[in-house]
C-alpha positions as CSV (number, residue, x, y, z in Angstrom):
1,M,91.0,91.8,103.7
2,L,89.9,91.9,107.5
3,E,93.1,90.1,108.4
4,K,95.1,92.9,106.6
5,I,93.2,95.6,108.3
6,K,93.9,94.0,111.7
7,N,97.7,93.8,111.0
8,I,97.6,97.5,109.9
9,K,95.6,98.4,113.0
10,W,98.2,96.7,115.3
11,A,101.2,98.4,113.4
12,Y,99.4,101.7,114.0
13,I,98.9,101.0,117.7
14,A,102.5,99.8,118.0
15,F,103.9,102.8,116.4
16,A,101.7,105.1,118.5
17,V,102.7,103.7,121.7
18,L,106.6,103.9,120.7
19,F,106.1,107.5,119.5
20,I,104.2,108.7,122.6
21,G,106.5,106.8,124.8
22,V,109.6,108.4,123.3
23,G,108.0,111.6,123.1
24,L,107.1,111.8,126.8
25,C,110.6,110.8,127.7
26,F,111.9,113.6,125.6
27,V,109.7,116.1,127.1
28,I,110.1,114.9,130.9
29,S,113.8,114.5,130.8
30,P,115.3,116.0,127.7
31,E,119.0,115.9,128.5
32,K,119.0,112.1,129.9
33,S,116.7,110.9,127.0
34,V,119.1,112.6,124.2
35,K,122.0,110.9,126.0
36,Y,120.7,107.3,126.2
37,T,119.3,107.6,122.7
38,G,122.6,108.8,121.4
39,I,124.2,106.0,123.1
40,A,121.9,103.5,121.9
41,I,122.1,104.8,118.2
42,G,125.8,104.8,118.4
43,L,126.2,101.1,119.7
44,F,123.5,100.0,117.2
45,V,125.5,101.5,114.3
46,A,128.8,100.1,115.7
47,L,127.6,96.6,116.2
48,F,125.7,96.3,112.8
49,A,128.8,97.6,111.1
50,I,131.1,95.1,112.9
51,L,128.7,92.4,112.0
52,K,128.6,93.3,108.5
53,F,132.4,93.7,108.2
54,V,132.7,90.2,109.8
55,L,130.2,88.8,107.3
56,L,132.1,90.6,104.5
57,L,135.4,89.0,105.5
58,S,133.8,85.7,105.4
59,E,132.9,85.8,101.8
60,K,135.1,83.6,99.6
61,E,134.7,85.6,96.4
62,R,136.2,89.2,96.9
63,R,135.2,91.3,93.9
64,F,135.9,94.9,92.9
65,W,133.6,96.5,95.4
66,F,135.0,94.5,98.6
67,F,137.6,97.1,99.5
68,F,135.1,100.0,99.3
69,R,132.5,98.0,101.4
70,A,135.0,97.2,103.9
71,V,136.2,100.6,104.4
72,F,132.6,101.9,104.6
73,F,131.8,99.3,107.3
74,V,135.1,100.2,109.3
75,C,134.2,104.0,108.9
76,A,130.7,103.2,110.1
77,A,131.7,101.3,113.2
78,I,134.3,104.2,114.1
79,C,131.4,106.7,113.7
80,G,129.1,104.5,116.0
81,I,131.7,104.2,118.7
82,F,132.3,108.0,118.6
83,F,128.7,108.8,118.8
84,A,128.1,106.3,121.6
85,F,130.9,108.2,123.7
86,S,129.6,111.8,122.5
87,P,125.9,111.2,122.4
88,Y,125.0,114.7,122.3
89,R,126.6,115.1,119.0
90,T,124.0,112.8,117.6
91,V,121.3,115.4,118.2
92,P,121.3,116.8,114.6
93,F,121.2,113.2,113.3
94,I,118.2,112.4,115.6
95,S,116.4,115.5,114.7
96,S,116.7,115.0,111.0
97,A,115.6,111.3,111.1
98,L,112.7,112.1,113.2
99,G,111.9,115.0,111.1
100,L,111.6,112.8,108.0
101,I,109.5,110.3,110.0
102,L,107.1,112.9,111.0
103,I,106.9,114.2,107.5
104,M,106.1,110.9,105.9
105,D,103.6,109.8,108.6
106,G,101.9,113.2,108.6
107,S,101.5,113.0,104.7
108,F,99.8,109.5,105.2
109,K,97.5,110.8,107.7
110,L,96.7,113.8,105.7
111,Q,95.6,111.5,103.1
112,T,93.5,109.7,105.7
113,S,91.8,112.9,106.5
114,V,91.1,113.6,102.8
115,L,89.4,110.2,102.5
116,A,87.5,110.7,105.8
117,K,86.1,113.9,104.6
118,R,85.3,112.4,101.1
119,Y,83.1,109.7,102.8
120,N,81.5,112.2,105.4
121,L,83.0,110.8,108.5
122,T,82.6,112.8,111.6
123,A,85.6,114.8,113.0
124,W,87.6,114.6,109.9
125,W,89.2,117.8,110.5
126,F,90.7,116.7,113.8
127,I,93.2,114.3,112.2
128,L,93.7,117.1,109.5
129,V,94.9,119.4,112.1
130,F,97.2,116.9,113.8
131,S,98.9,115.6,110.5
132,I,99.4,119.3,109.6
133,T,101.1,119.8,112.9
134,A,103.4,116.7,112.5
135,I,104.4,118.0,109.1
136,V,105.2,121.2,110.1
137,G,107.2,119.9,113.2
138,G,108.9,117.5,110.7
139,F,110.1,120.4,108.4
140,L,111.4,122.4,111.5
141,A,113.2,119.2,112.8
142,V,114.9,118.6,109.5
143,R,115.9,122.3,109.0
144,G,117.3,122.3,112.5
145,V,115.6,125.5,113.5
146,F,116.0,125.1,117.1
147,E,119.5,123.2,117.1
148,S,121.2,126.2,119.2
149,N,119.3,125.2,122.1
150,L,119.8,121.5,122.8
151,K,117.0,121.3,125.6
152,L,114.3,123.2,123.5
153,T,115.1,121.0,120.4
154,V,114.6,117.7,122.3
155,I,111.4,119.0,124.0
156,L,110.0,120.0,120.7
157,L,110.7,116.7,119.3
158,G,109.0,115.0,122.0
159,I,105.9,117.1,121.5
160,F,105.7,116.4,117.9
161,L,106.3,112.8,118.6
162,I,103.4,112.8,120.9
163,V,101.3,114.5,118.4
164,D,102.2,111.8,115.7
165,G,101.3,109.0,118.2
166,V,98.0,110.6,118.9
167,Q,97.2,110.9,115.4
168,N,98.1,107.0,114.8
169,F,95.5,106.2,117.4
170,L,93.0,108.6,115.8
171,S,93.4,107.0,112.5
172,L,92.2,103.6,113.9
173,F,88.7,105.2,114.2
174,Y,88.5,105.9,110.5
175,F,89.6,102.7,109.1
176,G,86.2,101.2,109.1
177,G,84.5,104.0,107.5
178,I,87.2,104.6,105.0
179,D,86.9,100.8,104.1
180,R,83.2,100.8,103.9
181,G,83.3,103.8,101.7
182,T,85.9,102.6,99.3
183,K,83.9,99.3,98.9
184,E,80.6,101.2,98.3
185,E,82.4,103.4,95.7
186,A,83.9,100.3,93.9
187,L,80.5,98.7,93.8
188,L,79.0,101.8,92.1
189,E,81.6,102.0,89.4
190,V,81.1,98.2,88.7
191,E,77.3,98.7,88.5
192,E,77.7,101.8,86.3
193,K,80.0,99.8,83.9
194,T,77.5,96.7,83.7
195,I,74.5,98.8,82.8
196,L,74.2,98.6,79.0
197,P,73.1,101.8,77.1
198,A,69.5,101.3,75.7
199,E,69.3,100.5,72.0
200,P,67.9,103.3,69.8
201,E,64.4,102.6,68.6
202,A,63.9,102.5,64.8
203,S,62.1,105.4,63.4
204,V,59.0,103.9,61.7
205,P,58.0,107.0,59.7
206,E,61.4,107.0,57.9
207,E,61.2,103.2,57.1
208,N,57.8,103.9,55.6
209,E,59.1,106.7,53.4
210,K,61.9,104.4,52.2
211,N,59.6,101.6,51.4
212,S,57.3,104.1,49.3
213,D,60.2,105.4,47.4
214,V,61.2,101.7,46.5
215,N,57.7,101.1,45.3
216,E,57.5,104.0,43.2
217,S,60.7,103.4,41.4
């Protein structure tokens, strides 16, 4: 259990550093950041699609879905190359993808804040504020509210990514308290189930009355 918690903590730290780093790049240099991000995404999609297409051609058995898969990978490779040469066109895609990440991660942190409040951990409302901010930012990014202004869109995405990275760091301080709280709660449930109800004592007067009735008969 401790090893699993350590792995989760390292994952949270890695995501926090990644989100804060990308967010700072978006805020400091929005145009260059979105350009290089678009190029990277386009090249990744193109190379991945080409690799899958080559592996598909190497298959000996070519069944019914072979043609459709081949067309899909070719189209994906073309789109990737197009985005690599036109990186600014990837902004809606980047905005929607990051928005979904913010919504999902913010929802997990919202649950963390609820558990922190449940186990009376200090400053539980702090992560609550950050999680709600991340969720709202995610919805705005998915809806593309600021897509008309490229620079503003990228800067806001950077700010929301920094917020999400900070809340990942904050979550680390609640893991120990939440883990202790869940263990104590589980122990209490086990103790309540193991305690047997006391057997009702026999009513002595009623037994005497029954015996007297038998003797009279």
